[in-house]
C-alpha positions as CSV (number, residue, x, y, z in Angstrom):
1,X,-15.9,-18.8,6.1
2,X,-13.4,-15.9,5.5
3,X,-10.8,-16.1,2.9
4,X,-8.2,-13.9,4.8
5,X,-7.5,-13.3,8.4
6,X,-5.1,-10.8,9.2
7,X,-3.7,-9.0,12.3
8,X,-3.3,-5.2,12.2
9,X,0.2,-4.4,10.9
10,X,0.5,-1.3,13.2
11,X,-0.7,-3.9,15.9
12,X,-3.6,-1.6,17.0
13,X,-6.0,-2.6,19.7
14,X,-9.5,-3.3,20.2
15,X,-11.7,-4.4,23.3
16,X,-10.7,-8.0,22.4
17,X,-7.1,-7.5,21.9
18,X,-5.1,-6.8,18.7
19,X,-7.3,-5.5,15.8
20,X,-8.1,-8.4,13.3
21,X,-9.3,-8.1,9.6
22,X,-11.1,-10.4,7.4
23,X,-11.4,-10.8,3.6
24,X,-11.2,-7.2,1.8
25,X,-10.2,-5.6,4.9
26,X,-7.4,-8.1,5.5
27,X,-5.9,-7.5,2.1
28,X,-6.4,-3.9,2.5
29,X,-4.2,-4.3,5.7
30,X,-1.5,-6.3,3.6
31,X,-1.3,-3.6,1.0
32,X,-1.2,-0.8,3.7
33,X,1.7,-2.6,5.3
34,X,3.5,-2.9,1.9
35,X,2.9,0.9,1.5
36,X,4.3,1.5,4.9
37,X,7.5,-0.5,4.2
38,X,10.0,0.9,1.8
39,X,12.1,-1.8,-0.1
40,X,15.3,-2.6,1.5
41,X,14.0,-2.1,5.0
42,X,13.0,-5.6,6.1
43,X,16.1,-7.2,7.5
44,X,15.5,-10.9,6.4
45,X,13.7,-9.9,3.2
46,X,15.2,-6.8,1.8
47,X,13.4,-7.1,-1.5
48,X,9.9,-7.0,0.1
49,X,8.2,-3.5,0.3
50,X,7.3,-0.5,-2.1
51,X,9.4,0.9,-4.7
52,X,8.4,4.3,-4.7
53,X,11.5,5.8,-3.1
54,X,13.3,6.4,-6.2
55,X,10.7,8.8,-7.4
56,X,11.1,11.0,-4.4
57,X,13.0,14.0,-5.8
58,X,11.2,13.8,-9.3
59,X,8.9,16.9,-10.1
60,X,5.1,16.4,-10.0
61,X,3.8,15.7,-13.4
62,X,1.2,13.5,-15.2
63,X,4.3,11.4,-16.4
64,X,5.3,10.8,-12.8
65,X,1.9,9.4,-11.8
66,X,1.9,6.9,-14.6
67,X,5.4,5.7,-13.5
68,X,4.1,5.6,-9.8
69,X,1.1,3.4,-11.1
70,X,3.4,1.2,-13.2
71,X,5.8,0.6,-10.3
72,X,2.9,-0.4,-7.9
73,X,1.3,-2.6,-10.5
74,X,4.7,-4.4,-11.2
75,X,5.7,-4.9,-7.6
76,X,2.8,-5.3,-5.4
77,X,1.4,-8.6,-6.7
78,X,5.0,-10.0,-6.5
79,X,5.1,-9.1,-2.7
80,X,1.5,-9.4,-1.6
81,X,0.1,-12.8,-2.3
82,X,-3.4,-13.1,-3.4
83,X,-3.7,-9.6,-4.7
84,X,-5.2,-9.1,-8.1
85,X,-5.2,-5.6,-9.2
86,X,-8.2,-4.5,-11.4
87,X,-7.3,-0.9,-11.6
88,X,-5.0,1.5,-9.9
89,X,-4.9,5.2,-9.7
90,X,-2.2,7.7,-8.2
91,X,-3.2,11.4,-7.8
92,X,-1.2,14.2,-6.1
93,X,-2.9,16.2,-3.5
94,X,-0.1,18.3,-2.3
95,X,3.6,18.5,-2.7
96,X,5.2,15.1,-2.0
97,X,1.6,13.8,-1.1
98,X,-0.3,11.4,-3.2
99,X,-3.5,9.3,-3.0
100,X,-3.1,5.7,-4.1
101,X,-6.2,3.9,-4.9
102,X,-6.2,0.2,-5.9
103,X,-9.2,-1.8,-6.8
104,X,-8.7,-5.5,-6.5
105,X,-11.0,-8.5,-6.3
106,X,-12.1,-8.0,-2.7
107,X,-12.9,-4.3,-2.8
108,X,-10.9,-1.0,-3.0
109,X,-7.9,0.3,-1.1
110,X,-7.3,3.9,-0.6
111,X,-4.6,5.7,1.1
112,X,-2.4,8.9,1.2
113,X,1.3,8.5,1.1
114,X,4.6,10.7,0.8
115,X,7.2,9.5,-1.7
116,X,9.7,9.6,1.1
117,X,8.1,6.6,2.7
118,X,5.6,8.1,5.2
119,X,2.4,6.9,5.4
120,X,-0.7,8.9,6.4
121,X,-3.0,6.4,8.4
122,X,-6.6,6.3,8.7
123,X,-7.9,6.5,4.9
124,X,-8.8,2.8,4.3
């Protein structure tokens, strides 16, 4: 029996309908939805979502990557239930584009995002 069942947050389709995920993939889908949603953009729950927008105009530096890691580590477990972060890493791959890697109890999540809030799909 699976621990988690989750529908694709982009409502992606497969041959049987909306794409469904289980266990580690379901948790990765929840994390992807959280990263795709900037804080303050959900009408009935404005506190839900990532808190990375304040860093949008900061210059790329090792200190900024640490600040991003700390921001995600502090806010993600509050918003996404059942996520236990074992390790987190943020690395810049281009100007305003960083790769977020989160190791949790059910596996690993990896995705590229921009600090302006745009998510680059297809990396988890």
